[in-house]
C-alpha positions, 0 to 999 in steps of 0.5 A: 703183571710185570713188576717194571710196569707196576712201578712205572704206573705207580710213579706216573700216578704219583706224579700226576696225583701230586700235581692235582693235589697241589693245584686242583683240589679246593677242599679247605681240609686238605692242607700241606699234603705230599705224596711220598709213594704209590703202590699199585696191585698187579691187576691195577685195581687198587693203589695205596697212596702214601701221603705225608701231611704237615700239621697237628694230629687233628689237621692230619685226620681232617686232611685224610678225611678230605682226601677220602671224600675227594677220591672220586674227583681224584680218580677222574682227574688221573683218568684224564691225565694217565692213559690206562684202561682202568684207573685204580681205586685209591686207598690213602695211608699216612706215611709216618716215616718222616716223623719217625726219622725226625724223632730218631734224629732228635734222640741222636742229637740228645745223646751227642750233647750228653756225650759232649757234656760228659767229656767236658766234666 
């Protein structure tokens, strides 16, 4: 399938899924969830949904479990909003790139303060 179409479908699913998660999902386990990316396979049968979840490790696991449980509801809602013949099955993956970037930023800040202390000595 055309890469451009796959990208457009992924972006449309990402946009609508973000809205549904923000307004329509009533599961108390699903906390502050942000959809960061959606990768759709070429046959539109599977969509990897990368989510960033704010909270502790336990809260993240609970939110992912809630998302997996709500998969059918989410597919139904996306089917109403996005005009596709077949709505892909969702696989939710935790996107840890934000945490990784934060960790690197903290390390760089520590190195910078150590360098300033050495310059003062």
